[in-house]
C-alpha positions as CSV (number, residue, x, y, z in Angstrom):
1,M,56.6,27.9,157.1
2,V,53.6,28.1,159.5
3,R,55.3,30.9,161.5
4,R,56.0,32.8,158.3
5,Q,52.4,32.5,157.2
6,R,51.3,33.7,160.6
7,G,53.6,36.7,160.3
8,V,52.2,37.5,156.9
9,Q,48.7,37.1,158.2
10,G,49.5,39.4,161.1
11,R,50.9,42.1,158.7
12,V,47.8,41.8,156.5
13,A,45.5,42.2,159.5
14,A,47.6,45.2,160.5
15,V,47.3,46.7,157.1
16,R,43.5,46.3,157.2
17,A,43.4,47.9,160.6
18,L,45.5,50.8,159.3
19,L,43.2,51.2,156.3
20,A,40.2,51.3,158.7
21,C,41.9,53.9,160.8
22,A,42.7,55.9,157.6
23,A,39.0,55.7,156.7
24,L,38.0,56.8,160.2
25,G,40.5,59.7,160.0
26,A,39.0,60.8,156.7
27,A,35.6,60.7,158.2
28,A,36.8,62.7,161.2
29,T,38.1,65.4,158.9
30,S,34.7,66.1,157.5
31,P,33.3,69.5,158.6
32,G,30.5,68.1,160.7
33,L,32.7,65.8,162.8
34,A,35.7,68.2,163.1
35,E,33.6,71.0,164.5
36,G,32.1,68.8,167.2
37,R,35.1,66.7,168.3
38,E,38.5,68.4,167.9
39,V,40.2,65.9,170.3
40,A,40.1,62.1,169.5
41,L,40.6,59.3,172.1
42,R,41.7,55.9,170.9
43,A,42.6,52.6,172.6
44,D,44.0,49.5,170.8
45,V,46.0,46.4,171.5
46,S,48.7,44.8,169.4
47,A,46.8,41.5,169.0
48,R,43.3,40.1,169.8
49,Q,44.3,36.4,169.6
50,I,47.2,35.6,172.0
51,G,48.7,32.7,173.9
52,V,48.9,32.5,177.7
53,E,52.7,32.9,177.4
54,D,52.5,36.0,175.2
55,Q,52.5,39.7,176.1
56,I,50.6,42.4,174.3
57,Q,50.9,46.1,174.0
58,L,48.0,48.4,175.0
59,T,48.2,51.9,173.4
60,I,45.9,54.8,174.4
61,T,46.2,57.9,172.3
62,L,44.8,61.4,172.7
63,E,45.1,63.5,169.6
64,G,44.0,67.1,168.7
65,T,44.9,70.7,168.5
66,S,44.9,71.2,172.3
67,L,45.0,68.5,174.9
68,D,43.4,70.1,177.9
69,L,42.8,67.3,180.4
70,K,40.6,68.3,183.4
71,E,41.6,65.0,185.2
72,E,44.5,62.7,184.9
73,L,43.9,59.8,182.6
74,E,43.2,56.7,184.6
75,P,44.2,53.2,183.4
76,P,41.2,51.0,182.2
77,S,39.9,48.1,184.2
78,L,41.4,44.7,183.2
79,T,39.9,41.2,183.3
80,N,42.2,38.2,183.1
81,L,45.1,40.6,182.4
82,V,47.8,42.3,184.5
83,V,50.1,45.2,183.8
84,V,53.7,44.1,183.4
85,A,55.1,47.5,182.5
86,G,53.9,51.1,182.0
87,P,52.6,53.4,181.4
88,A,55.2,55.0,179.1
89,V,53.9,58.4,178.2
90,S,55.1,60.5,175.2
91,T,54.0,63.6,173.5
92,Q,54.4,64.3,169.8
93,I,53.9,67.7,168.1
94,S,53.5,68.0,164.4
95,F,52.9,70.9,162.0
96,V,50.8,70.6,158.9
97,N,50.0,73.6,156.7
98,G,51.1,76.0,159.5
99,R,48.8,74.4,162.1
100,M,50.0,72.5,165.1
101,S,48.6,69.2,166.3
102,Q,49.5,67.1,169.4
103,A,49.3,63.4,170.2
104,R,49.8,62.1,173.7
105,T,50.4,58.3,173.9
106,Y,50.1,56.0,177.0
107,T,51.7,52.6,176.4
108,Y,51.2,49.5,178.7
109,L,52.6,46.0,178.4
110,L,49.9,43.4,179.5
111,Q,50.2,39.7,180.4
112,P,47.3,37.2,180.4
113,Q,46.6,35.3,183.6
114,G,44.8,32.3,182.2
115,L,43.0,30.7,179.3
116,G,39.7,32.1,178.0
117,S,38.4,35.6,177.4
118,A,40.3,38.7,178.6
119,T,38.9,42.3,178.5
120,V,40.3,45.8,178.5
121,G,37.7,48.1,179.9
122,P,36.6,51.5,178.5
123,V,39.1,54.4,178.8
124,R,37.6,57.7,179.9
125,A,39.1,61.1,179.4
126,V,37.6,64.3,180.8
127,L,38.4,67.3,178.6
128,A,37.6,70.9,178.6
129,D,34.9,70.5,176.0
130,G,33.4,67.2,177.3
131,T,34.2,63.5,178.0
132,R,35.6,61.0,175.6
133,T,35.2,57.2,176.1
134,T,36.5,54.2,174.1
135,D,34.8,50.9,173.6
136,P,36.0,47.9,175.6
137,I,38.4,45.5,173.9
138,T,37.9,41.7,174.0
139,I,40.9,39.4,173.7
140,E,41.0,35.5,173.4
141,V,43.7,33.7,175.3
142,H,44.8,30.2,174.1
143,E,47.4,27.7,175.2
144,G,51.1,28.2,174.5
145,S,52.3,31.1,172.4
146,L,50.7,32.4,169.3
147,L,52.7,35.6,168.7
148,P,56.0,35.4,166.7
149,K,59.2,36.0,168.6
150,R,61.0,39.1,167.4
151,R,64.6,38.5,166.4
152,P,67.1,40.9,165.0
153,A,67.5,40.3,161.3
154,P,70.6,41.2,159.3
155,R,70.1,44.2,157.1
156,S,70.3,43.4,153.4
157,P,72.0,45.8,151.0
158,F,69.2,44.9,148.5
159,P,66.0,47.0,148.7
160,F,63.7,44.0,148.9
161,G,65.8,41.0,150.0
162,D,64.2,38.0,151.8
163,E,65.5,39.2,155.2
164,Q,64.0,42.7,154.8
165,D,60.4,43.2,156.0
166,P,58.5,45.1,153.3
167,F,56.0,46.4,155.9
168,E,58.8,48.0,157.9
169,A,59.0,50.9,155.5
170,F,55.3,51.5,156.0
171,F,55.1,51.2,159.8
172,G,58.4,52.9,160.5
173,Q,61.9,51.8,161.3
174,R,64.5,52.9,163.8
175,E,67.2,55.0,162.2
176,P,70.5,56.3,163.7
177,P,70.6,60.0,164.6
178,R,71.2,62.2,161.7
179,H,71.4,66.0,161.1
180,A,67.8,67.4,161.6
181,T,66.8,70.4,159.6
182,V,66.0,72.4,162.7
183,F,67.6,75.7,163.8
184,V,66.8,78.6,166.1
185,E,67.1,82.4,165.6
186,A,66.9,85.5,167.8
187,E,65.1,88.4,166.2
188,V,64.6,92.0,167.4
189,D,62.0,94.5,166.0
190,R,64.7,97.2,165.5
191,H,68.4,97.6,165.6
192,R,68.7,101.3,166.6
193,L,66.9,102.9,169.5
194,F,67.2,105.3,172.5
195,V,68.0,104.5,176.1
196,G,64.8,103.4,177.8
197,E,63.0,102.7,174.5
198,T,61.2,99.3,174.1
199,L,62.9,96.5,172.2
200,R,61.0,93.4,171.4
201,L,63.0,90.2,171.3
202,T,61.6,87.0,169.8
203,Y,63.2,83.5,169.6
204,W,62.0,81.5,166.7
205,V,62.4,77.8,165.8
206,Y,62.6,76.8,162.1
207,T,61.8,73.2,161.4
208,Q,61.1,70.8,158.6
209,T,60.2,67.9,160.9
210,A,58.1,67.1,163.9
211,L,59.5,68.1,167.3
212,A,58.9,66.3,170.6
213,G,60.3,69.1,172.8
214,L,62.2,72.3,172.9
215,E,63.7,74.2,175.9
216,F,66.5,76.5,177.0
217,A,69.7,74.7,177.7
218,E,70.6,77.6,180.1
219,A,68.9,80.8,181.2
220,P,69.3,83.6,178.6
221,R,71.2,86.7,179.6
222,Y,70.6,90.3,178.7
223,P,73.5,92.5,179.9
224,G,72.8,96.2,179.6
225,F,69.1,95.7,179.4
226,W,66.2,95.7,181.8
227,A,64.0,92.7,180.8
228,E,60.2,92.2,181.1
229,A,58.7,88.8,180.4
230,L,55.5,88.6,178.3
231,P,52.6,86.5,179.7
232,R,52.4,82.9,178.5
233,E,50.0,82.3,175.6
234,T,47.2,79.8,176.3
235,A,46.5,79.0,172.7
236,P,49.1,76.8,170.8
237,P,51.5,78.8,168.7
238,Q,50.6,79.2,165.0
239,G,53.3,78.5,162.5
240,E,54.1,80.4,159.4
241,P,55.7,79.1,156.2
242,V,59.1,80.7,155.3
243,T,61.9,80.1,152.9
244,R,65.6,80.1,153.9
245,D,68.4,79.5,151.4
246,G,65.9,78.0,149.0
247,Q,64.4,75.6,151.5
248,A,60.9,75.6,152.9
249,F,60.5,75.8,156.7
250,T,57.7,76.3,159.2
251,R,58.7,78.7,162.0
252,F,57.1,79.1,165.4
253,P,57.7,81.7,168.1
254,V,59.3,80.0,171.1
255,Y,59.9,82.9,173.6
256,R,59.4,86.6,173.7
257,R,60.9,89.4,175.9
258,L,60.6,93.1,176.2
259,L,64.1,94.7,176.7
260,F,64.8,98.3,177.7
261,P,68.4,99.4,177.2
262,T,69.9,101.1,180.3
263,K,72.9,102.7,178.7
264,A,74.1,104.1,175.3
265,G,76.5,102.4,172.9
266,T,76.6,99.1,171.1
267,L,74.8,96.5,173.2
268,T,74.9,92.8,172.3
269,I,72.3,90.2,173.2
270,P,74.3,87.0,173.8
271,A,73.6,83.8,172.0
272,A,71.0,81.5,173.5
273,T,71.3,77.7,173.5
274,F,68.3,75.4,173.1
275,T,67.8,71.7,173.5
276,V,65.6,70.3,170.8
277,T,64.1,66.8,170.9
278,V,63.4,65.1,167.6
279,P,61.6,61.7,167.2
280,R,64.0,59.0,165.7
281,R,61.3,56.7,164.3
282,T,60.1,57.7,160.8
283,G,56.9,56.6,159.1
284,F,53.3,56.7,160.0
285,F,53.7,55.7,163.7
286,A,56.1,57.6,166.0
287,D,57.8,55.6,168.7
288,P,55.9,56.3,172.1
289,F,59.0,55.9,174.2
290,P,61.0,59.0,175.0
291,S,64.3,57.1,174.8
292,A,63.6,56.6,171.1
293,A,64.0,60.4,170.5
294,S,67.3,62.1,169.7
295,T,68.4,65.3,171.5
296,L,69.9,68.2,169.5
297,T,71.6,71.4,170.6
298,R,70.9,74.6,168.6
299,T,72.3,78.0,169.3
300,T,71.2,81.5,168.1
301,R,73.6,84.1,166.8
302,P,74.3,87.1,169.0
303,V,72.3,90.2,168.1
304,A,73.8,93.7,168.3
305,V,71.8,96.9,168.6
306,E,72.9,100.6,168.6
307,V,71.6,102.6,171.5
308,E,71.5,106.4,171.5
309,Q,71.3,108.8,174.4
310,P,68.2,111.1,174.1
311,P,69.4,114.0,172.0
312,T,68.4,116.8,174.4
313,A,69.9,118.8,177.2
314,E,66.5,119.6,178.6
315,P,66.0,117.6,181.9
316,F,63.1,115.2,182.0
317,S,61.7,112.5,184.3
318,G,63.5,109.6,182.7
319,A,60.3,108.3,181.1
320,V,60.7,107.3,177.4
321,G,57.5,106.7,175.4
322,Q,54.1,108.3,174.9
323,F,52.3,109.5,178.0
324,R,49.4,111.7,179.3
325,A,48.8,113.0,182.8
326,S,45.7,113.8,184.9
327,A,45.2,115.2,188.4
328,A,42.3,115.1,190.9
329,V,41.5,115.6,194.6
330,D,39.2,113.4,196.6
331,R,37.1,116.4,197.7
332,E,36.9,120.1,196.7
333,T,35.7,121.3,200.1
334,V,37.5,120.5,203.4
335,E,37.4,121.6,207.0
336,L,40.5,123.2,208.4
337,G,42.6,120.6,210.1
338,E,41.5,117.8,207.7
339,A,43.5,116.3,204.9
340,V,43.0,116.3,201.1
341,T,44.3,113.5,198.9
342,Y,45.8,114.8,195.7
343,R,46.3,112.2,193.0
344,F,48.7,112.8,190.0
345,R,48.4,110.0,187.4
346,V,50.6,109.3,184.4
347,E,49.5,106.7,181.9
348,G,50.7,105.5,178.5
349,R,53.2,103.1,176.9
350,G,56.9,103.1,177.6
351,N,59.3,102.6,180.5
352,L,57.1,104.4,183.1
353,K,58.0,101.6,185.6
354,W,61.5,103.1,185.7
355,V,60.3,106.4,187.1
356,D,60.7,106.4,190.8
357,K,60.9,110.1,191.6
358,A,57.6,111.7,192.3
359,P,56.7,115.0,190.5
360,P,57.2,118.0,192.8
361,L,54.2,119.4,194.6
362,A,54.3,122.5,196.8
363,A,51.3,124.4,198.0
364,T,51.3,127.8,199.8
365,G,49.4,127.5,203.1
366,A,49.5,123.7,203.3
367,K,51.7,120.9,204.5
368,V,52.4,118.3,201.8
369,Y,53.5,114.8,202.9
370,P,55.6,112.4,200.7
371,P,53.4,110.5,198.3
372,Q,52.3,106.9,198.2
373,V,52.8,105.2,194.8
374,K,50.2,102.9,193.1
375,D,51.0,101.0,189.8
376,A,48.8,99.3,187.2
377,F,51.0,97.8,184.5
378,K,50.6,95.1,181.9
379,V,53.1,93.7,179.4
380,T,51.9,93.3,175.8
381,L,53.6,92.6,172.5
382,D,53.4,96.4,171.8
383,G,55.2,97.3,175.0
384,L,54.8,98.0,178.7
385,E,51.4,99.7,179.2
386,G,49.6,101.1,182.2
387,S,49.7,103.9,184.8
388,R,51.5,105.1,187.9
389,T,49.7,107.3,190.4
390,W,51.3,109.4,193.1
391,E,48.9,110.1,196.0
392,F,49.9,113.2,198.2
393,V,48.4,114.0,201.5
394,V,47.8,117.7,201.8
395,V,46.9,119.3,205.1
396,P,45.7,123.0,204.8
397,Q,47.1,125.3,207.4
398,T,44.9,128.3,206.7
399,A,41.3,128.8,205.9
400,G,40.2,130.1,202.5
401,Q,41.1,129.1,199.0
402,L,43.9,126.5,198.7
403,T,45.5,126.3,195.2
404,L,47.3,123.2,194.2
405,P,49.6,124.2,191.3
406,A,49.4,122.8,187.8
407,G,51.1,119.4,187.4
408,D,54.0,118.8,185.0
409,F,55.5,115.6,183.7
410,A,58.4,115.8,181.3
411,Y,59.2,112.7,179.1
412,F,61.1,111.9,176.0
413,D,59.1,110.8,172.9
414,P,61.3,108.7,170.6
415,A,59.0,109.3,167.6
416,A,59.2,113.1,168.1
417,R,62.9,112.9,169.1
418,R,62.4,115.6,171.8
419,V,61.1,116.2,175.3
420,L,57.4,116.7,175.6
421,R,55.4,117.7,178.7
422,A,52.1,116.3,180.0
423,T,50.5,119.0,182.1
424,T,47.4,119.3,184.3
425,P,45.5,122.4,185.4
426,A,45.7,123.9,188.9
427,I,43.1,122.7,191.4
428,T,41.4,124.9,194.0
429,V,40.2,123.5,197.3
430,D,37.8,125.5,199.6
431,V,39.1,125.3,203.1
432,R,36.5,126.1,205.7
433,G,37.7,127.2,209.1
434,A,36.7,129.1,212.3
435,T,36.9,132.6,211.0
436,A,36.5,134.1,214.5
437,V,39.5,132.1,215.8
438,A,41.5,132.9,212.7
439,A,40.9,136.6,213.3
440,A,41.6,136.4,217.0
441,A,44.9,134.5,216.5
442,P,47.7,136.3,218.3
443,A,51.0,137.3,216.7
444,A,53.2,134.7,218.2
445,P,51.3,131.6,216.9
446,A,51.0,133.3,213.5
447,A,54.8,133.6,213.4
448,T,55.2,130.0,214.4
449,A,52.9,128.9,211.6
450,A,54.9,130.9,209.2
451,E,58.0,128.9,210.3
452,G,56.3,125.8,209.0
453,T,54.7,124.2,212.1
454,T,51.4,122.3,211.9
455,L,48.3,124.1,212.8
456,R,46.5,123.1,216.0
457,L,43.9,120.4,215.9
458,R,40.5,121.1,214.5
459,G,38.8,119.9,217.7
460,D,40.9,122.4,219.8
461,L,39.8,125.2,217.5
462,G,36.2,124.2,217.9
463,R,36.4,124.3,221.7
464,E,37.8,127.8,221.6
465,V,35.0,129.0,219.3
466,S,32.3,127.7,221.6
467,A,33.9,129.5,224.5
468,L,33.7,132.9,223.0
469,P,30.6,135.0,223.9
470,T,28.5,136.7,221.2
471,L,29.5,140.4,221.1
472,D,28.8,143.3,218.9
473,N,31.6,144.8,216.7
474,G,32.9,147.3,219.3
475,A,33.1,144.6,222.0
476,V,34.9,142.3,219.6
477,A,37.6,145.0,219.0
478,V,38.1,145.4,222.7
479,V,38.4,141.6,223.3
480,L,40.9,141.3,220.4
481,G,43.1,144.0,221.9
482,V,43.0,142.4,225.4
483,A,43.6,139.0,223.9
484,A,46.7,140.1,222.0
485,L,48.2,141.8,225.0
486,S,47.5,138.9,227.3
487,H,48.9,136.4,224.8
488,L,52.1,138.5,224.4
489,A,52.6,138.6,228.2
490,L,51.9,134.9,228.7
491,W,53.7,133.4,225.7
492,G,56.1,136.0,224.2
493,F,58.4,136.5,227.1
494,P,58.7,132.8,228.1
495,L,59.3,131.8,224.5
496,L,62.1,134.4,224.2
497,A,63.6,133.2,227.5
498,G,63.3,129.6,226.3
499,R,65.2,130.4,223.1
500,R,68.0,131.9,225.1
501,A,68.2,128.8,227.3
502,G,68.2,126.5,224.2
503,R,64.9,124.8,225.0
504,A,61.1,125.7,225.0
505,R,59.3,125.9,228.3
506,P,56.9,123.0,228.7
507,A,53.2,123.8,228.7
508,P,51.4,123.6,232.1
509,R,50.2,120.1,231.7
510,S,50.6,117.1,233.9
511,A,53.2,114.7,232.5
512,R,51.3,111.8,234.2
513,R,48.2,112.6,232.3
514,A,50.1,112.9,229.1
515,L,51.6,109.5,229.6
516,A,48.2,108.0,230.3
517,E,46.8,109.3,227.0
518,I,49.9,108.1,225.1
519,R,49.6,104.6,226.5
520,R,45.9,104.7,225.6
521,A,46.9,105.5,222.0
522,G,49.4,102.6,221.9
523,R,47.0,100.0,223.3
524,G,44.9,99.9,220.1
525,G,41.1,100.0,219.7
526,L,41.2,103.4,218.1
527,T,41.4,104.6,214.5
528,K,44.8,105.6,213.4
529,E,43.6,109.3,213.2
530,A,42.3,109.2,216.8
531,A,45.4,107.4,218.2
532,A,47.8,109.7,216.4
533,M,45.9,112.8,217.5
534,L,46.2,111.7,221.2
535,I,50.0,111.3,220.8
536,E,50.3,114.7,219.0
537,N,48.1,116.5,221.6
538,A,50.1,115.1,224.5
539,L,53.5,116.1,223.0
540,V,52.4,119.5,221.9
541,E,50.7,120.4,225.2
542,V,53.6,119.1,227.3
543,F,56.5,120.5,225.3
544,G,54.8,123.2,223.2
545,E,55.1,123.5,219.4
546,V,58.5,122.6,218.0
547,P,59.7,124.5,214.8
548,E,59.9,122.2,211.8
549,R,62.9,124.0,210.4
550,P,66.1,122.8,212.0
551,S,68.3,125.4,213.6
552,P,72.0,125.3,214.6
553,D,70.9,126.1,218.2
554,D,68.7,122.9,218.4
555,D,69.5,120.6,221.2
556,E,68.9,116.8,221.4
557,R,65.4,117.2,222.8
558,T,64.2,119.6,220.1
559,A,65.6,117.4,217.2
560,T,64.0,114.3,218.7
561,L,60.6,115.9,219.2
562,R,60.7,117.4,215.7
563,A,61.3,114.0,214.1
564,L,58.7,112.3,216.4
565,L,56.0,114.9,215.6
566,H,56.7,114.6,211.9
567,E,56.1,110.9,212.0
568,V,53.0,111.1,214.1
569,R,51.4,113.7,211.8
570,F,52.3,111.7,208.8
571,V,50.5,108.6,210.2
572,R,47.5,110.7,211.2
573,Y,46.9,112.2,207.7
574,A,48.2,109.3,205.6
575,P,45.6,107.3,203.5
576,Q,44.4,104.1,205.2
577,L,46.6,101.7,203.1
578,G,47.1,99.0,205.7
579,D,47.4,98.2,209.4
580,Y,49.1,101.0,211.4
581,S,48.8,99.4,214.8
582,E,52.4,98.3,215.0
583,K,53.6,101.8,213.9
584,L,51.4,103.5,216.4
585,R,52.7,101.3,219.3
586,E,56.2,102.3,218.2
587,L,55.3,106.0,218.2
588,A,53.6,105.7,221.6
589,D,56.7,104.1,223.1
590,R,59.0,106.8,221.7
591,A,56.6,109.5,222.9
592,S,56.4,108.0,226.4
593,A,60.2,107.9,226.6
594,A,60.4,111.5,225.5
595,V,57.9,112.6,228.2
596,A,59.6,110.6,230.9
597,R,63.0,112.0,230.0
598,W,62.3,115.7,229.4
599,A,59.0,116.6,231.0
């Protein structure tokens, strides 16, 4: 009888505590309090009067719309108490009127060490918007055992039999797993599109109950599609009320992907399987232990879409979407022998990330090197947005006006259902050179330049200009005639003889000196332009200029030197995008080997 009275008294005390919590919750929902403290921290024990043989449960709860802990929650200090088990940590998510709230519970089992007073110290939680602290809890410990022993009671078929606890319906009871009103669905924003067009896929969860967790049972697959993941959202997802088959649900977006079909035809997005965790305790309090939750498996239906090939025979870049183009150079005036950087940029929304082939660029009177590619993309709900820039290194080979042709980028616009073109105007660059040297250039080097060889270095041209005397117009004409005849005698006949023999005659330069300069370039300590120029000078002055266009009569030496000079010049004029020291050492080693073998 005494034990029964104690049980009733304990339940009455619990009801009073619950009503106090309800009053506190009502106060917390007032506008002034809700605005200041969106996250609440509570600590409580299952009893304040216990025996030395009893064990009590300490429950610490964080509750709010977003639980952003800056530091891990530390257990409180204990006086005359020890931790027997715990902490057991659980998280519960609930949805009310389309809004999500979370509750994280830490549960400890405590045992008193002796008679007298026991204390649970303050609990401190450091959150993004400030610090929360609970009040200390005082417990009185008496002899023996004061708490009733829990025994399993037979369930009565009557709603209010003597064996049934009437408070159990209020606090919550364990129930066997049952079919939860939860399902998942895959949804696309369109069912007909073109190859390369953006398709947005969203996985939704529809629920009528609180969920403790949801995750993929296995990685989803997207055969026939190129997939781009959307960035994770920092804010909690917002639910929206919907009705399905006459029943009310709240649905939440679980996972989103951007898909780009890579081929035409009927493509199917396979079913995706999710593991859903649902709490098994009903009532006001949810069980804090994860083992008390039931795990369900839910699967979406496959989704089929019809993909069309772009209806046009006109060739285009492969880009599908809406784009615009722009072009610019890093400088509009350049000295002969220096490089110009030409940037062709395409930006917009679509599958631009697919496009690997650079737009063509050819300029009369200049050497154009393969471009570097720079990307700046971001994935949004509306699609893949950003830009791709091709940077060409252009080296003028003649002085005067260098015209870089108009740029053209063809793409397919699904809205217009046709190929459109993004164009840029032509750009003119003023190339300043040594006009006296250009006028005095003999016929043989001019023919070589026409064959596609790189012009001599700017420094070499400068030295020749300073060596010429200042003459009047008549003297200049005489000098030009003598220079042309002399150059023809010195270079024309040896070059013709060299072509018949299958190899060019080396220039009168010491191979030992060339090797020394090549080694100097490979040791480091120079800019990439200076090091590459040393290697280029050494090779050209030892072996002469090598035609860039291959010929059936080329021997091994000519082919090797052509490839080597091409790489050296590319490094020399390329933008400074990284460390070239290793590449320069490799080129120096190859150049040294060529000089040692053929010089």
